[in-house]
Every structure is written in C-alpha cells, then in structure tokens.
C-alpha positions in Angstrom: 0.0 0.0 0.0 2.8 2.4 0.9 4.4 1.9 -2.6 1.1 2.6 -4.2 0.7 5.7 -2.2 4.2 6.8 -3.2 3.4 6.2 -6.9 0.1 8.1 -6.6 1.9 11.0 -5.0 4.6 11.0 -7.6 2.1 11.1 -10.4 0.1 13.9 -8.8 3.1 16.1 -8.0 4.6 15.7 -11.4 1.3 16.7 -13.0 1.2 19.8 -10.7 4.9 20.7 -11.5 4.5 20.3 -15.3 1.3 22.4 -15.2 3.5 25.3 -13.9 5.3 25.3 -17.2 2.3 27.0 -18.8 0.7 28.5 -15.6 3.3 29.7 -13.1 0.4 30.6 -10.7 0.4 26.9 -9.8 3.8 26.8 -8.1 2.3 27.6 -4.7 0.0 24.5 -4.9 2.8 22.3 -6.3 5.3 23.3 -3.5 2.6 22.8 -0.9 2.2 19.2 -2.0 6.0 18.7 -1.6 6.1 20.5 1.7 3.4 18.5 3.2 4.9 15.2 2.0 8.2 16.1 3.6 6.6 17.6 6.7 8.6 20.8 6.3 7.5 24.2 7.7 7.8 25.9 4.4 9.3 25.4 0.9 10.4 28.1 -1.5 11.4 28.2 -5.2 13.9 30.9 -6.2 14.4 31.5 -9.9 16.6 34.3 -11.4 17.8 35.0 -14.9 20.7 37.5 -15.4 20.2 39.3 -18.7 23.1 40.7 -20.8 24.4 43.8 -19.1 23.8 42.6 -15.6 24.4 44.1 -13.0 23.6 47.4 -14.8 20.5 45.7 -16.1 18.5 44.2 -13.2 18.0 40.5 -12.8 14.6 38.9 -13.7 12.9 36.2 -11.9 10.6 35.1 -9.1 10.4 33.7 -5.6 7.3 31.6 -4.9 6.5 29.4 -2.0 4.2 27.9 0.5 2.5 30.0 3.2 4.8 31.5 5.7 5.3 34.9 7.4 6.5 37.1 4.6 8.2 39.5 7.0 10.4 36.8 8.3 11.2 35.6 4.7 12.1 39.2 3.7 14.5 39.4 6.6 16.3 36.3 5.4 18.1 37.8 2.3 20.3 40.2 4.2 21.2 37.5 6.7 22.5 35.0 4.0 26.1 35.9 4.6 25.7 34.8 8.2 24.0 31.5 7.4 26.5 28.7 8.4 28.0 27.0 5.4 25.5 28.7 3.0 28.2 29.0 0.3 29.0 25.3 0.6 25.3 24.5 0.2 25.0 26.7 -2.8 28.0 25.1 -4.5 26.6 21.5 -4.3 25.9 20.0 -7.7 22.4 20.3 -9.2 19.8 17.7 -8.0 21.8 16.9 -4.8 20.1 18.2 -1.7 22.2 19.7 1.1 21.3 20.4 4.7 23.1 22.5 7.3 23.6 19.5 9.6 25.7 17.9 6.9 28.4 20.5 7.5 28.3 21.1 11.3 26.8 19.4 14.4 23.4 20.7 15.5 24.7 21.9 18.9 27.2 24.0 17.1 24.5 25.3 14.7 22.4 26.3 17.8 25.2 28.6 19.0 25.3 30.7 15.8 23.9 34.2 15.5 21.8 33.1 12.5 20.1 30.4 14.6 19.5 32.9 17.5 18.0 35.8 15.4 16.2 33.9 12.7 15.8 30.2 13.2 14.8 29.9 16.9 12.3 32.7 17.0 10.2 30.9 14.3 10.5 27.6 16.1 12.4 26.1 13.2 15.2 23.6 13.4 17.4 23.9 10.3 17.4 24.4 6.5 17.8 22.3 3.4 18.5 23.4 -0.1 18.7 21.8 -3.6 20.1 23.5 -6.6 17.8 23.0 -9.6 19.5 25.3 -12.2 23.1 26.5 -12.0 24.2 28.3 -15.1 26.1 31.5 -15.8 23.0 33.4 -16.8 20.4 31.8 -14.5 20.0 30.1 -11.1 17.2 28.3 -9.4 16.9 26.5 -6.1 14.4 24.9 -3.7 14.9 25.8 -0.1 13.0 24.6 2.9 13.1 24.5 6.7 12.1 21.9 9.2 10.3 22.7 12.4 11.8 22.2 15.8 9.5 19.3 16.6 10.4 17.5 13.4 13.1 14.8 13.2 16.1 15.3 11.1 15.6 15.4 7.3 16.2 11.8 6.3 17.9 10.3 3.2 14.5 9.3 2.0 13.4 12.9 2.2 16.4 14.2 0.3 16.0 11.4 -2.2 12.5 12.7 -3.0 13.8 16.2 -3.5 16.6 14.9 -5.8 14.0 12.9 -7.8 11.7 16.0 -8.2 14.5 18.5 -9.0 14.9 17.6 -12.7 11.2 18.0 -13.3 11.1 21.4 -11.6 14.0 22.4 -13.9 12.0 21.2 -17.0 9.0 23.3 -16.0 11.1 26.4 -15.2 13.0 26.2 -18.5 10.0 25.8 -20.7 8.1 28.5 -18.7 11.0 30.8 -19.2 10.9 30.2 -23.0 7.2 30.8 -23.2 7.0 33.7 -20.8 7.2 36.6 -23.2 3.6 36.2 -24.4 1.9 34.6 -21.3 -1.6 35.6 -20.4 -3.9 34.7 -17.6 -6.2 33.0 -20.1 -3.2 30.7 -21.2 -1.9 30.4 -24.7 -3.8 30.7 -27.9 -2.4 30.1 -31.4 -2.2 33.8 -32.1 0.0 34.3 -29.0 2.1 31.3 -29.7 2.8 32.5 -33.2 4.4 35.6 -31.6 7.0 33.5 -29.8 10.6 33.6 -31.0 11.1 30.1 -29.8 9.9 27.3 -32.1 7.1 25.4 -30.5 5.6 22.1 -31.8 2.7 20.1 -30.5 3.1 16.4 -31.4 1.1 13.3 -31.1 1.9 9.6 -31.1 5.1 8.7 -33.0 6.0 12.4 -33.2 3.2 13.4 -35.7 3.1 17.2 -35.7 -0.4 18.6 -34.9 0.7 22.2 -34.6 3.8 24.4 -35.2 3.9 28.1 -34.5 5.4 30.5 -37.0 8.9 30.1 -35.7 8.4 26.4 -35.8 7.2 26.5 -39.4 10.3 28.6 -40.4 12.6 26.1 -38.6 11.0 23.2 -40.5 11.3 25.1 -43.8 15.0 25.6 -43.1 15.4 21.9 -42.4 18.6 22.3 -40.3 17.6 21.8 -36.7 14.2 20.3 -37.2 12.4 18.3 -40.0 8.9 17.3 -40.6 9.3 14.3 -42.9 6.1 12.3 -43.1 4.5 14.8 -40.9 6.7 13.7 -37.9 9.0 16.0 -36.0 12.6 15.0 -36.1 16.1 16.4 -36.2 19.1 15.6 -38.4 21.5 16.3 -35.5 23.7 13.2 -35.1 23.4 12.8 -31.4 20.5 15.1 -30.5 18.2 13.7 -33.2 17.8 10.2 -31.7 17.6 11.6 -28.2 14.8 14.0 -29.3 12.9 11.1 -30.9 13.3 8.9 -27.8 12.2 11.8 -25.6 9.1 12.5 -27.7 8.1 8.8 -27.5 8.4 8.8 -23.8 6.5 12.1 -23.4 3.6 10.7 -25.6 2.8 7.8 -23.3 0.2 9.8 -21.4 2.1 9.4 -18.1 4.1 12.4 -16.9 6.5 10.1 -15.0 7.6 8.1 -18.0 9.7 10.9 -19.6 12.0 10.9 -16.6 15.0 13.2 -17.1 15.1 12.7 -20.9 14.6 15.6 -23.2 15.4 18.4 -20.7 17.9 20.4 -22.7 18.9 18.3 -25.8 21.7 19.9 -27.9 20.9 20.0 -31.6 23.9 20.7 -33.7 24.5 20.2 -37.4 27.5 21.0 -39.5 27.4 24.6 -40.8 24.2 25.5 -39.0 23.3 27.4 -35.8 23.0 25.2 -32.7 19.8 24.8 -30.8 18.5 23.3 -27.6 15.2 21.3 -27.3 13.0 20.8 -24.3 10.2 18.3 -24.3 7.1 18.6 -22.1 4.5 15.8 -21.7 1.0 17.2 -22.0 -0.4 14.1 -20.2 -4.1 14.5 -19.2 -3.7 18.0 -17.9 -6.3 20.6 -19.0 -3.9 23.4 -18.3 -1.1 22.0 -20.5 -3.7 21.1 -23.2 -4.6 24.8 -23.3 -1.5 25.0 -25.6 -3.5 23.0 -28.2 -4.1 19.4 -29.3 -1.2 17.0 -28.9 0.5 14.6 -26.5 3.7 16.5 -26.0 5.1 20.0 -26.6 8.6 20.5 -28.0 10.3 23.9 -27.6 13.5 24.5 -29.6 15.5 27.6 -29.0 18.6 29.1 -30.6 18.8 31.8 -27.9 22.4 32.7 -27.2 22.2 32.0 -23.5 20.3 28.8 -23.7 23.1 26.2 -23.7 22.8 23.9 -20.7 26.0 22.8 -18.8 27.5 19.4 -19.4 25.6 17.5 -16.6 22.2 18.6 -17.9 23.0 17.8 -21.5 24.2 14.3 -20.6 21.0 13.8 -18.6 18.9 14.9 -21.5 20.7 12.6 -24.0 21.0 9.5 -21.9 18.3 9.5 -19.2 21.0 9.3 -16.5 20.3 11.1 -13.2 22.6 13.8 -12.1 24.3 11.5 -9.6 24.8 8.9 -12.3 26.2 11.5 -14.7 28.7 12.6 -12.1 29.9 9.0 -11.7 30.0 8.5 -15.5 32.0 11.7 -16.0 34.5 10.7 -13.3 34.9 7.2 -14.9 35.5 8.8 -18.3 38.2 10.9 -16.7 39.9 7.7 -15.3 39.0 8.4 -11.7 38.7 5.6 -9.1 35.4 4.7 -7.5 36.9 5.4 -4.1 37.9 8.9 -5.0 34.5 9.6 -6.6 32.9 8.5 -3.3 35.1 10.7 -1.2 34.5 13.8 -3.4 30.7 13.3 -3.3 30.6 12.4 0.4 28.9 9.0 -0.3 30.0 5.4 0.2 31.8 3.5 -2.5 28.8 1.1 -2.6 26.6 4.0 -3.5 28.9 4.9 -6.4 28.9 1.3 -7.5 25.1 1.4 -7.6 25.1 4.6 -9.7 27.7 2.9 -12.0 25.4 -0.1 -12.4 22.5 2.1 -13.3 24.7 3.9 -15.8 25.6 0.6 -17.4 21.9 -0.4 -17.6 20.9 2.9 -19.3 23.8 3.2 -21.7 24.4 -0.5 -22.6 28.0 -0.2 -21.5 29.4 -3.2 -19.7 32.7 -1.9 -18.3 34.2 1.3 -17.1 36.3 1.8 -20.3 33.1 1.2 -22.4 31.2 3.8 -20.3 34.0 6.3 -20.6 34.1 5.8 -24.4 30.3 6.3 -24.5 30.4 9.5 -22.5 33.3 10.9 -24.4 31.6 10.2 -27.7 28.6 12.3 -26.5 30.9 15.2 -25.5 31.0 16.4 -29.0 27.7 18.3 -28.8 28.7 19.5 -25.3 30.9 22.1 -27.0 27.7 23.6 -28.3 28.0 27.4 -28.1 26.2 30.3 -29.8 27.2 33.8 -30.7 
C-alpha cells in the first residue's frame, strides 16, 4: 500500500509541476504538496535570470513558495552571509540536496547568530537546499526549513527532493521560453505565433499537430528540425535520436515516463546554428492542453544564453540522473570509484550502484566502455552560440 501511495503522490506532484510550465500561478500548490509530503515548515522556489548587461541591467525572476510569514522571509536575504555554510550548500551539484547539519553538528549550529536571530524565533530547526538550475545566466533552487519538533531530514526525504528537482527544472526552463507572451487565459495560437522560440505540438510517434510561426520557419530551413512524413525530427547526429526517444516517452500519457530525458537536448548540425530542445509531456492536464491538441510540446530555442551545462546535457541525452552522470564523467576521466565516493561524500557502494544504473541505461558493460560512450557524447557539449 505504501508503494502505491508513493506512486500516486509521484504522479500527482509531477502533474502539478508540469502544469506550472504553462501556468506559473500553480507553483504555490505544487510546492505545498511537496512541503506536506516532507513535513517541512515551508518550501520556497527561487528562480533568477541574469540578462546581458547585468548588474547594470537588473535580474529577472521570481520567488514563490508555501504559506509563511513574509516579514520573516524578507529578513532572510540580508542574513544570508551569516548562514552557516551557505556557500558550501550553494556550491553543491544540481539535484543533490544539502542540509546545514551535513556540515556542522546541531549543537554548534544552535550557537550561531543566525540560529539565534532567525531560526529559533520561528520555532524552526534547520534548513535544506537543492540547486535546480546552476548556469552563468540563471540560477534556481528549492529551499525549505524543518520545524523544531520534526526529526532530522532523512535520506528518504532528500532522495524525494533529488527525484523531483529535474522535473522542476523542465517546468522552469519551458516556462522561461514561453514567458514573453503569457496571459492569464493561457496560450492561444495567435499568442504562440508571436514567440521567437519554435514550438511544436506532437502526437503519437511524433506526428506534428501544430507548429507556431517560428516552428514552421525552422521546418522550412530543415537544419535543426524536420517534418518528414508529418513527424517531428532532427538531423542532429546525437541530439536527433535523443529527441525522438524523448518524444516517444512524453507521448505515453504518463508524466513520469519521460524521466530526465529531453530536458535540454543539444541539436547541432554542420554549418548551422546550434539549438536546444525541451520536451514537455501534456499528459491528461487541462492546463497544458490549453496550448493546443497534442500529446507533447517541444520547444526548440537558438537563444544565445540557452546552452545547458555538461551535466544537464548528458541527462537529456541518456536519461541518467545527475548522480549517475557525475559518476560516468568521473569514470570517463579515469577516476577511481573510491575517489569519486570521497569527493561526493557518499559510500563506494553508492557509487557502484550509480555505476550499475549507468551501465543499464547506456548499454556499456565496463568502465572503459562507459568512458568511451560518454566521451563520444561530449562532441555536442561544446555547443555554443554567438
């Protein structure tokens, strides 16, 4: 029964998260579901994009969250320099939750000024954080706090946050691409046609049911995207197969089946401008289906600042989790499993489990074979625009 409940929760929260890609007003409800599941006092989502010219040009973004005293939350930002080990928490890799008690004993934390002036007065215990997006031009993180009566945040709790983080990233990235013409009444074809990003709605086997004006122009050029036989594809050597696999997964009708696939696929062809594709399952959601008829939405951008970092690209191409990608990259660099475990503050057995998962997902059967596989995919990782 517990497993069924977990599966039900996973389906419900993914649906709520993906709805936020087209309706950001839903973030409060989605975060509340996660907060309640983890028995946290509050949970916040911070998302900021730094435009060309920053800091002379101000940052853009949002901070949304569950209900909490806004006055206390407003006091938090100027206190960040005094938060114990905040910089270490902010430097953790994406999709790997960090808590303050990972870096210092609780009794020591209770002696800090930050605990005295901000944590204790709210009857909180300590904070956790997971980096969702970490790029030169944008950052996003989930941050939450546990109450003083709650037990310590467990490995099961952080595993749930790690599992949800890639899906939050997908919703944020697609929302950011669609944001320039958003309206409270959702998207209509005339609004979508005004987008600079190419947007396609596809059905089973990638059949195109709708392409906006930018999408039609991209299909006509035939460089990054093609519509042979009415099906969306790409001639990109590495990104093309990954795009097809991601669309197939997204068109199952289950939000969970897409996993981490298709969340920033590099599309690069000789002599052409590079692009990046994001695939969003439409599932059975009325909000996402307000985009139009189809089983999945595919956004392809050539925006100069859109290139994801290496970890995200490998996740999009292979379906590996962030932890599995870190192990695969280390193996490709000739690192020992013991050294990988030490660097990531996990056991060697955990690293071996990630390695086995990487074997299963890539078809590699040895560390040299996995290294060769990863290095072959690194060609599109040099993707740059400008």
